[in-house]
DSSP file (Angstrom, degrees, kcal/mol; ACC not computed):
  #  RESIDUE AA STRUCTURE BP1 BP2  ACC     N-H-->O    O-->H-N    N-H-->O    O-->H-N    TCO  KAPPA ALPHA  PHI   PSI    X-CA   Y-CA   Z-CA
    1    1 A M              0   0    0      0, 0.0     2,-0.2     0, 0.0     0, 0.0   0.000 360.0 360.0 360.0 125.3   -0.9   -7.6  -23.6
    2    2 A D        -     0   0    0      1,-0.1     2,-0.5     0, 0.0     0, 0.0  -0.455 360.0-123.8 -74.3 140.8   -0.2   -9.8  -20.6
    3    3 A R        -     0   0    0     -2,-0.2     2,-0.3     1,-0.0    -1,-0.1  -0.738  25.5-131.7 -85.7 126.3   -2.6   -9.7  -17.7
    4    4 A R        -     0   0    0     -2,-0.5     2,-0.5     1,-0.0    -1,-0.0  -0.595  16.8-156.1 -80.7 136.7   -0.8   -8.9  -14.5
    5    5 A V        -     0   0    0     -2,-0.3     2,-0.4     0, 0.0    -1,-0.0  -0.953   5.4-159.9-114.5 130.3   -1.5  -11.1  -11.5
    6    6 A F        -     0   0    0     -2,-0.5     2,-0.1     4,-0.0    -2,-0.0  -0.913  13.4-130.8-113.4 137.0   -1.0   -9.8   -8.0
    7    7 A D     >  -     0   0    0     -2,-0.4     4,-2.1     1,-0.1     3,-0.3  -0.319  29.2-103.9 -80.2 168.5   -0.6  -11.9   -4.9
    8    8 A A  H  > S+     0   0    0      1,-0.2     4,-2.6     2,-0.2     5,-0.2   0.846 118.9  55.3 -62.3 -36.7   -2.6  -11.5   -1.7
    9    9 A S  H  > S+     0   0    0      2,-0.2     4,-2.3     1,-0.2    -1,-0.2   0.889 108.3  48.3 -66.6 -38.0    0.4   -9.9    0.1
   10   10 A F  H  > S+     0   0    0     -3,-0.3     4,-2.6     2,-0.2    -2,-0.2   0.922 112.4  48.9 -65.5 -44.0    0.8   -7.2   -2.6
   11   11 A K  H  X S+     0   0    0     -4,-2.1     4,-2.8     2,-0.2     5,-0.2   0.927 111.8  48.9 -60.6 -45.3   -3.0   -6.5   -2.5
   12   12 A R  H  X S+     0   0    0     -4,-2.6     4,-2.7     1,-0.2     5,-0.2   0.920 112.0  48.8 -60.7 -44.8   -3.0   -6.2    1.3
   13   13 A M  H  X S+     0   0    0     -4,-2.3     4,-2.4     1,-0.2    -1,-0.2   0.906 112.7  48.0 -63.1 -42.2    0.1   -3.8    1.2
   14   14 A A  H  X S+     0   0    0     -4,-2.6     4,-2.3     2,-0.2    -2,-0.2   0.914 113.0  47.6 -66.3 -42.2   -1.6   -1.7   -1.5
   15   15 A I  H  X S+     0   0    0     -4,-2.8     4,-2.0     2,-0.2    -2,-0.2   0.939 114.0  46.6 -62.2 -47.7   -4.9   -1.5    0.4
   16   16 A D  H  X S+     0   0    0     -4,-2.7     4,-2.5     1,-0.2    -2,-0.2   0.904 112.9  49.7 -62.4 -41.8   -3.2   -0.6    3.7
   17   17 A L  H  X S+     0   0    0     -4,-2.4     4,-2.6    -5,-0.2     6,-0.3   0.880 109.0  51.9 -66.6 -37.2   -1.0    2.0    2.0
   18   18 A S  H  X S+     0   0    0     -4,-2.3     4,-1.9     2,-0.2     5,-0.4   0.862 111.4  47.4 -68.8 -33.3   -4.0    3.6    0.4
   19   19 A H  H  < S+     0   0    0     -4,-2.0    -2,-0.2     2,-0.2    -1,-0.2   0.915 112.8  49.3 -69.7 -42.1   -5.8    3.8    3.7
   20   20 A A  H  < S+     0   0    0     -4,-2.5    -2,-0.2     1,-0.2    -1,-0.2   0.905 119.7  36.2 -64.2 -41.1   -2.7    5.2    5.4
   21   21 A R  H  < S-     0   0    0     -4,-2.6    -1,-0.2    -5,-0.2    -2,-0.2   0.762  98.1-137.4 -83.6 -25.3   -2.2    7.9    2.7
   22   22 A G  S  < S+     0   0    0     -4,-1.9     2,-0.4    -5,-0.2    -3,-0.2   0.568  72.2  98.5  80.4   8.4   -5.9    8.5    2.1
   23   23 A S     >  -     0   0    0     -5,-0.4     4,-1.5    -6,-0.3     5,-0.2  -0.939  46.5-175.0-136.6 113.1   -5.4    8.6   -1.7
   24   24 A V  H  > S+     0   0    0     -2,-0.4     4,-2.8     2,-0.2     5,-0.2   0.929  89.4  51.3 -67.4 -46.3   -6.2    5.7   -3.9
   25   25 A K  H  > S+     0   0    0      1,-0.2     4,-2.7     2,-0.2     5,-0.2   0.912 109.2  49.1 -60.3 -45.1   -4.9    7.5   -7.1
   26   26 A A  H  > S+     0   0    0      1,-0.2     4,-2.0     2,-0.2    -1,-0.2   0.916 115.1  44.2 -63.0 -42.6   -1.5    8.5   -5.6
   27   27 A V  H  X S+     0   0    0     -4,-1.5     4,-2.2     2,-0.2    -1,-0.2   0.907 113.3  50.8 -68.6 -41.3   -0.8    5.0   -4.3
   28   28 A A  H  X>S+     0   0    0     -4,-2.8     5,-2.5     1,-0.2     4,-1.1   0.920 111.3  48.3 -63.7 -43.1   -2.0    3.3   -7.5
   29   29 A D  H  <5S+     0   0    0     -4,-2.7     3,-0.3    -5,-0.2    -1,-0.2   0.902 111.7  50.3 -61.7 -41.0    0.3    5.6   -9.6
   30   30 A E  H  <5S+     0   0    0     -4,-2.0    -1,-0.2     1,-0.2    -2,-0.2   0.864 115.7  41.2 -65.1 -35.9    3.2    4.9   -7.3
   31   31 A L  H  <5S-     0   0    0     -4,-2.2    -1,-0.2    -5,-0.1    -2,-0.2   0.546 111.7-118.6 -90.4  -8.2    2.7    1.2   -7.5
   32   32 A G  T  <5S+     0   0    0     -4,-1.1     2,-0.3     1,-0.3    -3,-0.2   0.851  71.1 121.9  75.2  34.5    2.0    1.2  -11.2
   33   33 A I  S   <S-     0   0    0     -5,-2.5    -1,-0.3    -6,-0.2    -2,-0.1  -0.822  70.5 -88.5-124.2 166.5   -1.5   -0.2  -11.1
   34   34 A D     >  -     0   0    0     -2,-0.3     4,-1.9     1,-0.1     3,-0.4  -0.551  27.7-137.8 -74.3 132.0   -4.9    1.1  -12.2
   35   35 A P  H  > S+     0   0    0      0, 0.0     4,-2.3     0, 0.0     5,-0.1   0.848 104.3  57.4 -59.3 -32.9   -6.7    3.2   -9.5
   36   36 A G  H  > S+     0   0    0      2,-0.2     4,-2.1     1,-0.2     5,-0.1   0.880 104.7  51.3 -64.0 -37.7  -10.0    1.4  -10.3
   37   37 A R  H  > S+     0   0    0     -3,-0.4     4,-2.2     2,-0.2    -1,-0.2   0.938 110.4  48.1 -64.6 -46.3   -8.4   -2.0   -9.5
   38   38 A L  H  X S+     0   0    0     -4,-1.9     4,-2.2     1,-0.2    -2,-0.2   0.887 109.5  53.5 -63.1 -37.9   -7.1   -0.7   -6.2
   39   39 A S  H  X S+     0   0    0     -4,-2.3     4,-2.2     2,-0.2    -1,-0.2   0.897 108.4  49.9 -62.0 -40.3  -10.6    0.7   -5.4
   40   40 A K  H  X S+     0   0    0     -4,-2.1     4,-2.2     2,-0.2    -2,-0.2   0.901 108.8  51.9 -66.0 -39.5  -12.2   -2.7   -6.1
   41   41 A W  H  X S+     0   0    0     -4,-2.2     4,-1.3     1,-0.2    -2,-0.2   0.914 110.2  49.4 -60.2 -41.9   -9.6   -4.4   -3.8
   42   42 A R  H  < S+     0   0    0     -4,-2.2    -2,-0.2     1,-0.2    -1,-0.2   0.895 109.9  50.6 -65.5 -39.9  -10.6   -1.9   -1.1
   43   43 A Q  H  < S+     0   0    0     -4,-2.2    -1,-0.2     1,-0.2    -2,-0.2   0.886 111.4  48.1 -64.4 -39.5  -14.3   -2.5   -1.6
   44   44 A K  H  < S+     0   0    0     -4,-2.2     2,-0.5    -5,-0.1    -1,-0.2   0.749  90.9  95.9 -72.5 -23.9  -13.8   -6.3   -1.3
   45   45 A D    ><  -     0   0    0     -4,-1.3     3,-0.9    -5,-0.2    -4,-0.0  -0.554  59.4-163.3 -74.5 119.6  -11.7   -5.9    1.8
   46   46 A S  G >  S+     0   0    0     -2,-0.5     3,-0.6     1,-0.2    -1,-0.2   0.629  81.3  68.0 -78.7 -13.1  -13.9   -6.4    4.8
   47   47 A S  G 3  S+     0   0    0      1,-0.2    -1,-0.2    -5,-0.0    -2,-0.1   0.307  71.3  94.6 -90.7  12.6  -11.4   -4.8    7.3
   48   48 A T  G <   +     0   0    0     -3,-0.9     2,-0.9    -6,-0.2    -1,-0.2   0.560  52.5 105.6 -82.7  -5.7  -11.8   -1.4    5.8
   49   49 A V    <   +     0   0    0     -3,-0.6     2,-0.5     2,-0.0    -3,-0.0  -0.633  44.8 163.9 -77.5 109.2  -14.5   -0.3    8.3
   50   50 A R        -     0   0    0     -2,-0.9     2,-0.4     2,-0.0    -2,-0.0  -0.976  12.7-174.1-131.9 119.3  -12.6    2.0   10.7
   51   51 A S        -     0   0    0     -2,-0.5    -2,-0.0     1,-0.1     0, 0.0  -0.903  22.6-177.6-118.8 141.0  -14.4    4.3   13.0
   52   52 A T    >   +     0   0    0     -2,-0.4     3,-1.4     3,-0.0     2,-0.1   0.236  46.0 127.3-114.6  10.7  -13.2    7.0   15.3
   53   53 A E  T 3  S+     0   0    0      1,-0.2     3,-0.1     0, 0.0    -2,-0.1  -0.436  73.5  19.2 -67.4 139.7  -16.6    7.8   16.7
   54   54 A G  T 3  S+     0   0    0      1,-0.3     2,-0.3    -2,-0.1    -1,-0.2   0.551  94.1 127.4  80.4   7.3  -16.7    7.8   20.5
   55   55 A L    <   -     0   0    0     -3,-1.4    -1,-0.3     1,-0.1     2,-0.1  -0.758  55.5-129.4 -97.6 144.2  -12.9    8.1   20.9
   56   56 A N     >  -     0   0    0     -2,-0.3     4,-2.3    -3,-0.1     5,-0.2  -0.298  35.4 -94.1 -81.2 176.3  -11.4   10.7   23.1
   57   57 A D  H  > S+     0   0    0      1,-0.2     4,-2.2     2,-0.2     5,-0.2   0.856 124.4  52.2 -62.6 -37.0   -8.6   13.0   21.9
   58   58 A E  H  > S+     0   0    0      2,-0.2     4,-2.3     1,-0.2    -1,-0.2   0.916 110.2  48.0 -66.8 -41.2   -5.8   10.8   23.2
   59   59 A Q  H  > S+     0   0    0      2,-0.2     4,-2.4     1,-0.2    -2,-0.2   0.892 110.8  51.3 -65.4 -39.0   -7.3    7.7   21.5
   60   60 A K  H  X S+     0   0    0     -4,-2.3     4,-2.4     2,-0.2    -1,-0.2   0.896 109.6  50.7 -63.6 -39.3   -7.6    9.6   18.2
   61   61 A E  H  X S+     0   0    0     -4,-2.2     4,-2.5     2,-0.2    -2,-0.2   0.903 109.4  50.7 -65.6 -40.7   -3.9   10.7   18.5
   62   62 A I  H  X S+     0   0    0     -4,-2.3     4,-2.6     2,-0.2    -2,-0.2   0.929 110.5  49.0 -61.5 -45.2   -2.9    7.1   19.1
   63   63 A K  H  X S+     0   0    0     -4,-2.4     4,-2.4     2,-0.2    -2,-0.2   0.919 111.6  49.8 -59.6 -43.8   -4.8    6.0   16.0
   64   64 A R  H  X S+     0   0    0     -4,-2.4     4,-2.3     2,-0.2    -2,-0.2   0.911 112.3  47.0 -62.1 -43.2   -3.2    8.7   14.0
   65   65 A L  H  X S+     0   0    0     -4,-2.5     4,-2.6     2,-0.2    -1,-0.2   0.893 111.2  51.4 -66.5 -39.7    0.3    7.7   15.2
   66   66 A Q  H  X S+     0   0    0     -4,-2.6     4,-2.5     2,-0.2    -2,-0.2   0.907 110.5  49.4 -63.5 -40.7   -0.4    4.1   14.5
   67   67 A K  H  X S+     0   0    0     -4,-2.4     4,-2.2     2,-0.2    -2,-0.2   0.914 111.3  49.1 -62.7 -43.0   -1.5    5.0   11.0
   68   68 A E  H  X S+     0   0    0     -4,-2.3     4,-2.1     2,-0.2    -2,-0.2   0.908 111.9  48.5 -63.0 -43.3    1.6    7.0   10.5
   69   69 A L  H  X S+     0   0    0     -4,-2.6     4,-2.4     2,-0.2    -2,-0.2   0.914 110.0  51.8 -63.0 -44.1    3.8    4.2   11.7
   70   70 A K  H  X S+     0   0    0     -4,-2.5     4,-2.5     1,-0.2    -1,-0.2   0.903 108.9  51.0 -61.2 -41.6    2.0    1.7    9.5
   71   71 A E  H  X S+     0   0    0     -4,-2.2     4,-2.5     1,-0.2    -1,-0.2   0.919 110.5  48.6 -62.0 -43.5    2.6    3.9    6.4
   72   72 A A  H  X S+     0   0    0     -4,-2.1     4,-2.1     1,-0.2    -2,-0.2   0.889 111.7  49.4 -63.7 -39.1    6.3    4.2    7.2
   73   73 A Q  H  X S+     0   0    0     -4,-2.4     4,-2.3     2,-0.2    -2,-0.2   0.902 111.0  49.9 -66.9 -40.6    6.6    0.5    7.6
   74   74 A L  H  X S+     0   0    0     -4,-2.5     4,-2.4     2,-0.2    -2,-0.2   0.916 110.6  49.4 -64.3 -43.0    4.8   -0.1    4.3
   75   75 A E  H  X S+     0   0    0     -4,-2.5     4,-2.3     1,-0.2    -1,-0.2   0.905 110.8  51.0 -62.8 -39.4    7.1    2.3    2.5
   76   76 A R  H  X S+     0   0    0     -4,-2.1     4,-2.3     2,-0.2    -2,-0.2   0.916 110.0  49.5 -61.3 -43.5   10.1    0.6    4.1
   77   77 A D  H  X S+     0   0    0     -4,-2.3     4,-2.3     2,-0.2    -2,-0.2   0.897 109.5  51.6 -64.7 -40.2    8.9   -2.8    2.9
   78   78 A I  H  X S+     0   0    0     -4,-2.4     4,-2.4     1,-0.2    -1,-0.2   0.929 110.7  48.4 -61.1 -44.7    8.3   -1.5   -0.7
   79   79 A L  H  X S+     0   0    0     -4,-2.3     4,-2.6     1,-0.2    -2,-0.2   0.892 109.1  53.0 -63.8 -39.2   11.8   -0.1   -0.8
   80   80 A K  H  X S+     0   0    0     -4,-2.3     4,-2.1     1,-0.2    -1,-0.2   0.920 110.9  46.9 -61.0 -43.7   13.2   -3.4    0.5
   81   81 A K  H  X S+     0   0    0     -4,-2.3     4,-2.4     2,-0.2    -2,-0.2   0.900 111.6  51.0 -65.3 -40.1   11.4   -5.3   -2.3
   82   82 A A  H  X S+     0   0    0     -4,-2.4     4,-2.8     2,-0.2     5,-0.2   0.915 109.6  50.1 -64.0 -42.9   12.6   -2.8   -4.9
   83   83 A I  H  X S+     0   0    0     -4,-2.6     4,-1.5     1,-0.2    -1,-0.2   0.914 110.9  49.9 -60.3 -43.1   16.2   -3.1   -3.7
   84   84 A N  H  < S+     0   0    0     -4,-2.1     4,-0.2    -5,-0.2    -2,-0.2   0.906 112.4  47.0 -62.7 -42.7   15.9   -6.9   -3.9
   85   85 A I  H >< S+     0   0    0     -4,-2.4     3,-1.1     1,-0.2     4,-0.2   0.937 115.6  43.9 -65.1 -47.2   14.5   -6.7   -7.5
   86   86 A F  H 3< S+     0   0    0     -4,-2.8     3,-0.4     1,-0.2    -1,-0.2   0.674 110.6  55.1 -75.5 -16.7   17.1   -4.3   -8.8
   87   87 A S  T 3< S+     0   0    0     -4,-1.5    -1,-0.2    -5,-0.2    -2,-0.2   0.342  76.5  98.0 -98.6   8.7   20.0   -6.1   -7.1
   88   88 A R  S <  S-     0   0    0     -3,-1.1    -1,-0.2    -4,-0.2    -2,-0.1   0.828  77.6-143.4 -64.3 -31.8   19.3   -9.5   -8.7
   89   89 A G        +     0   0    0     -3,-0.4    -1,-0.1    -4,-0.2    -2,-0.1   0.746  57.9 131.4  77.7  22.7   21.9   -8.8  -11.4
   90   90 A D  S    S-     0   0    0      1,-0.0    -1,-0.1    -4,-0.0    -3,-0.0   0.473  74.6-117.6 -87.5   0.9   20.0  -10.6  -14.2
   91   91 A G  S >  S+     0   0    0      1,-0.1     3,-0.8     2,-0.0    -1,-0.0   0.415  85.2 113.2  85.3  -3.0   20.5   -7.6  -16.5
   92   92 A R  T 3  S+     0   0    0      1,-0.2    -6,-0.1     4,-0.1    -1,-0.1   0.787  80.3  41.5 -72.6 -26.8   16.8   -6.7  -16.9
   93   93 A Y  T 3  S+     0   0    0     -8,-0.1     2,-0.3    -7,-0.1    -1,-0.2   0.021  97.8  88.4-115.2  27.7   17.1   -3.5  -15.0
   94   94 A T  S <  S-     0   0    0     -3,-0.8    -8,-0.0     1,-0.1     0, 0.0  -0.822  76.5-123.2-120.3 163.1   20.3   -2.0  -16.4
   95   95 A D              0   0    0     -2,-0.3    -1,-0.1     1,-0.2    -3,-0.0   0.644 360.0 360.0 -77.9 -14.5   21.0    0.1  -19.4
   96   96 A S              0   0    0      0, 0.0    -1,-0.2     0, 0.0    -4,-0.1   0.481 360.0 360.0 -81.6 360.0   23.5   -2.4  -20.9
């Protein structure tokens, strides 16, 4: 069995998406990776400390909207990459 290697941009995207969605398992299943691996990436990531203490309601709403926008952008990027992969025409992703 080949060991899969993930580049830093994929790891960053997976970590950000898991924070945006709030579910490691759902994101890991969607990306086809082990949830334990994604959890380890999140633990190693030093930028995961995010606090909303001391924020007023408007600031919390801004954070929520920023999170929602980031999730939509990540989903868009994933779809763009998938389209690129499937449109290569090398025959690997067709039934023929």
